[in-house]
N, C-alpha and C positions, 0 to 999 in steps of 0.2 A: 345941873341942867339950866338952860336959859330961863329967866324969870317968866317970859311969855311963851314958853314952849307948849306945844299941844300934840296930842296923839290922835291919829285918824285910824279907825278900825273898820275894815271892809269885811263883809260877811259873804262866805262862799258856800255853795251847795253842789253836791256831786251826784249826778245820775250815773248808774252803773259804777258805783264807787269802789267795788271790789274790796281788796284788803287795805286800801288807803294810800297807794302810791301817790295819787294826785293830791289827796288831802295833806300828806306830809310835805309835798312841794309847796303848797299854799301856806302851810303852817310855818315854813322856813322863810317865806317871802317877807321882806322888810325893806324899808327905805328911810332915808333922812334927807331933807332939803332944808337947809338953814336950821331953824329951831323946831321944825315940824317933823315928826316921825310918823310912820304908818306901818300897819301890819294887817294880816288876815286873821279872821276868827271863823272857824268852820261851824255851820249850822247843822251839818250832818250829811248823810248820803242815803241813796236808795239802791238796793241790789236784791236779786232773787235768791242769792246764796246765803243761808244763815251763817255758815262758817266764815265766809268772807266778811259779812257784817260784823261778826264778833271781832275779827282781826282789825277792821276799820276802827272800831271803838277803842281797841287797845292801842293802835298805832297813832291815831289822830286825837283821841280824847273827846269825840263828839258822837252823838247818837247815830246809829245806822239802822234804817228801817228795812225789814225784810218784806219786799213787795214785788209782785210780778207786774212788769210794765206792759205786757201784751194786752191787746184787746181780746175779746172772746174769739173773734174770727181768727186773729193771728195765733192765738193759743191752739185752736183746733187744727189749723194748717200746719203748725210746727210739730204737733204730735200726731199727724195724720197717719204715719206709718209705724207708730210705737207698738211694742209688744208688752207682755206682762212684766218684762224686765225693767221697763221705765219706772223710775222711782216717783215720778210725779203723777202720771195718769194711770199707771198700772195696766196699760193696754186698753183702757176704755176710750182713750183719745178725747176725753172730756175733762174739764177742770175738776179737781178734788173738792170735797165738801168744804164749804167756807170760803172758797175762792171768790174774789170780787174784782171786777174791772176797776182800776184806779181812775178816779175823776179829779178834776181840777179842785173841787171843793175839799175833797179828802187830802189832796196834796198840800193845800194851804194849812189845813188843820194839823198835819204832821209836823209842820215847821212853825206851829203856833202863830200863824198869820204874820210872821216876820218876813219882810221882803229882802231877798238876797241881792248883793251887789254884783256877784259873779256866779255864773253857772258853768261848771266844767263837766263835760261828759265824753266818755270814750265807749261808744256803743260796741256790742259784740262784733268782732271783725272776721269771724270764721268764714262767713259767706263772701267776704271781699278778698280774702287772702289768696295769694298765688299758690299756697300749699294745698288748696282744695281744688279737686278736679273741676274744670269748667262746666261739664255737664251736670255734675252733682250740685254745683253752685246755683244752677238755674232751676233746681227743683223747688217744689212747694215749701219744703221745710226751711231752706235757707233764704228764700225770698221773704218769708214771714219774719225770720230773724233780722234780716236787713232792714225791714220796715221800722224797727225800733229807733232808727235814726230820726225819722220824721215824727214818730209817736212821742218820743221824749220831748222834742222841741215844741210840739203842739201843746202838750200838757203844760209845759213851763210858760209859754206865751199866754195861755188862757188863765192859768192860776195867778200869775203876777202881772196881769194886763194893766192894772191901775198904777203900778210903779215898776216898770220893766227893769231887769238887770242891766247894769252899765256895760258889762262884758259877758259874752257867751263864747266859750272856747270848746272846740271839739278836736279830739285827737283820734287817729285811726291809722290803718295801713295805707300806703300810697295807692294801692290798686283800687281803692274806693272810687278813685276818679274814673275808672273804667267800668267796673262791675256795678258801681252805685251811682253812675252819672245822672240818671233820672231822679234819684232820691236827693242828690246834692242840689239839683236845680230847684226842687221843691223847697229844700231848706233855705236856699238863698232868696227865693221869692218870698217866703214867709218872713224871713228876717228883714228884708228891705221894706216889706209892707208895714212892719212894726217900727220903722225908723232907724234901722241899723245899716252901717257901712260894713261890708263884708270883704275879707281877704283870706285866701287860702294859699298855702305854700307847702312844699316839702322841706323838712329840716333834718339836719343831723346834729344831735346834741353834742357830739364830740367836736363839732366845729363851731356851733353857735354859742355854746356855753363853756367850752373847754372842759367838758365832762367826759367821764370814762366810758364812752360808748361810741360805736361806729355802726349806726343803723339809721336808715332813712324812715321818716314818719310823716304822715299827713297832719297838718295843723290848720285849723280854721279859727280865725278870730273875728268876732262881730262886735263892733263898737257902737253903742247907742249915741247917735250924733248930737242929740240935745244934752245928754248927760256928760259926754266926753267929747267936746269939740276938737281938741288937738289930735294929731296923729299919734300913734304909739311908736316908741323906739324899737327897732330891731337890733339886738346886740351885735357887736363886731365879731367876726370869725376868729377863733383861736383854737389851737390843737392841744388837747390834754396830754401831758407827758406819759400818762398811764394808759393811754388809749389802746396801745398795741400789746399790752401785757396781760390780756385775758380778763381784765376787770369788766364787770357789767353792772349797770345801774338801771332801775326801773324807768322806762320811757315816760310814764305818766308823771312821775315825780319831777323829772327834768323839764318836760314841756310846761307843766303848770308853774313851776318855780320861775321859769323864764318869763312866761306871760304875766304872772303875778307881779313880778318886779316892774314890768313895763307899766302896768296899770297904776301901781302906787306912785311911780315917778311922775307919770302924767298928771295924776290927781293932785300931787303936792306942788308941782312947779308950774303947771299950766302952760308951759312953753311948747312950741311945735316940735315934733319929732320927725321921724322919717320911716319909710318902709311899710308900716301897716296902716291902712287908711281908717 
C-alpha cells in the first residue's frame, strides 16, 4: 500500500433494521480513490422484532436493539382492535408491563453517544402497499403504522442535533408517494429545516446496479449540504444477465449498497457528481 495511504470509516445506523439486509449492503460498500480507501462500520440497528434483531447481529456483526418506536398514542391506535390473540397487548390494547416510549436521550445512550454518519431506514410499508385494500389502509391501525416514517426521523434529528448525519436514506414501496404523501411532505420539511438537500426517485436495482432483481422501489436520499457539498453520483443503468432467471436479492441490501458507494466516492474525491442533489 502507498506510504501515505489512509482509510476512512463511516458509521451507519439502521432504524427498522430487520434481519440486516441494509446492514449487509453497507458492510459491503467500499471505495478507493488514489491512496485513500473507505468503508462502513455499523453501529447497529433498532427493531421491534427480537428474532429479526438476532438475525441482524448474526448477519451484520453489530448490536441490534429490541425497541418499539411507537409513541404511546400510536401504540394504542395500532392495537385498538386487538383481541386476546395479540401477542403484544393480549387484547388489553395497552402496552405490556415495562414498555417505555423511546426518547432521544435513550436513543443516544443506546449507541454510546457516538454520532452516525449515515442513517438508513425502511419503515413498515404495509399501510402504503398496493396489496392492502384502500379502505383498510385508511383505518386507524395502519395510519398509526404509517406515522413511524416521521416518528423515526424526528427521533434521529433530536438525538443527533449537535452533529447531524451526513446522509439520511429511506427506502419503501413506490405507493408511499400516494398513500403517504402528507407524511413525505412532513419528512421533506423537517430535513430541509435541518440543512438537508432532498431527492426522491423510484429505482429498479436490476437496472441501476445490474443486480438480480426486477422490482421498483422508492428511494429518498437527504444530503447534509454543509457536510457533503458535492452532488452524489447516480450509477449508470445496466441489466444483470441473471435478472430474468428467477433470482431475487433483498432490496434493502441493494439500495443501501448503491447509496453507500455514492457517499464514499463523494467523500473521498470531493468532485461534483450528478443526479442526486
